[in-house]
C-alpha distance (Angstrom), angle and dihedral (degrees) to the residues before:
residue distance angle dihedral
M1 . . .
K2 3.76 . .
I3 3.81 111.0 .
N4 3.81 123.1 -161.0
I5 3.80 116.6 -167.7
V6 3.80 118.6 -159.9
E7 3.80 119.7 -167.9
R8 3.81 119.0 -161.9
K9 3.80 117.3 -176.4
I10 3.82 90.2 -20.4
N11 3.79 137.2 88.4
L12 3.79 114.2 -145.9
T13 3.76 124.9 -154.2
D14 3.79 121.2 -124.5
S15 3.80 90.9 -111.4
T16 3.82 90.9 56.4
K17 3.80 91.6 50.1
E18 3.80 90.3 47.2
K19 3.82 91.6 50.6
L20 3.80 90.7 52.1
E21 3.80 92.0 48.8
N22 3.82 91.4 49.8
K23 3.81 92.6 49.1
L24 3.81 94.2 47.9
S25 3.80 96.1 42.4
K26 3.80 91.5 64.9
F27 3.83 88.4 68.5
D28 3.84 91.1 63.7
K29 3.79 91.5 92.7
F30 3.83 91.1 64.8
F31 3.81 95.6 59.1
K32 3.80 124.2 73.2
T33 3.80 93.4 -167.7
D34 3.76 128.7 48.4
A35 3.78 108.8 -74.9
E36 3.77 127.5 -152.4
A37 3.79 123.5 -152.3
T38 3.79 127.0 -165.3
A39 3.79 117.6 -164.2
T40 3.80 117.4 -169.9
F41 3.79 119.7 -166.0
K42 3.80 119.1 -168.5
T43 3.77 136.1 161.2
Q44 3.76 130.4 -135.8
K45 3.78 120.0 177.5
D46 3.82 105.0 -42.6
K47 3.80 98.9 -21.9
V48 3.78 135.5 89.3
F49 3.80 113.9 -140.4
L50 3.80 118.5 -156.2
E51 3.79 124.2 -168.3
V52 3.81 120.2 -176.3
C53 3.81 124.3 -170.6
I54 3.80 119.4 -175.7
S55 3.78 117.5 -170.1
A56 3.78 125.7 -173.8
G57 3.75 119.5 165.5
D58 3.81 107.3 -51.5
M59 3.80 94.4 -16.2
L60 3.81 123.7 96.8
I61 3.81 124.0 -174.2
R62 3.79 118.7 -171.9
A63 3.80 131.4 -179.3
E64 3.81 135.7 171.5
A65 3.79 131.4 -163.0
D66 3.77 137.9 166.9
D67 3.78 132.0 -160.1
P68 3.81 137.8 149.4
D69 3.83 88.0 -109.6
A70 3.83 123.8 56.0
K71 3.81 94.1 -144.1
S72 3.81 91.5 52.8
A73 3.81 89.2 50.9
I74 3.83 88.2 54.3
D75 3.81 89.8 53.5
K76 3.82 90.5 50.5
I77 3.80 91.0 51.0
D78 3.79 90.0 50.8
D79 3.81 90.2 54.0
I80 3.81 92.8 47.4
I81 3.79 95.6 50.0
């Protein structure tokens, strides 16, 4: 799965990016074709908003989560998907 990470008004650490890649890569087994995921991190006030869109062929999976901590937002996204 190809993963694009977009950072808006936030600087992510390498460990946060790695955690996101590990969480999203486990969904590879559900897609027959090459999937592409776009994860957008942005901040507003004291919260980190994370939006993940996974597209594979005709299928589109989208999830949103917010949390004061970026890594906790990643865990919420994992639960939603």
